[in-house]
C-alpha positions, 0 to 999 in steps of 0.5 A, spaced: 858 741 772 861 747 768 858 752 774 862 748 779 868 748 775 868 756 775 866 756 782 872 752 784 877 756 780 874 763 783 875 760 790 882 758 788 884 764 785 881 768 792 886 763 796 892 765 792 891 772 792 889 772 800 896 769 801 900 773 797 897 779 800 898 776 807 905 775 805 906 782 802 903 786 808 908 782 813 903 777 816 906 772 812 912 768 812 917 773 810 924 773 813 929 778 811 931 785 812 928 792 811 934 797 809 932 804 809 935 810 805 936 817 806 934 822 800 941 821 797 941 814 797 945 813 804 943 807 808 940 810 815 937 804 818 935 797 818 930 792 821 930 784 820 923 781 821 922 773 821 929 772 824 927 769 831 932 772 836 936 775 831 930 780 830 932 787 831 933 794 828 937 800 828 937 807 825 931 811 822 926 808 818 924 812 812 919 812 806 925 810 801 926 802 803 928 796 800 927 789 802 932 783 801 931 776 803 935 773 809 937 775 816 944 778 814 944 785 816 949 791 818 947 791 825 
């Protein structure tokens, strides 16, 4: 009985971890805007994801970025 409970808990943990990883990699249900900045902190580009017809991008993609939930952007 205890072995089944442990196995069930491990299975639930794997499902939760998999869901979190999928959401963080863009394969999940993220809806929002990536904001890209240059080295001085100036906004140089944006990309909306999961916003349907409002999806789009402008500017440059850089390694310095932030993500905000929601489909509002400066585009």
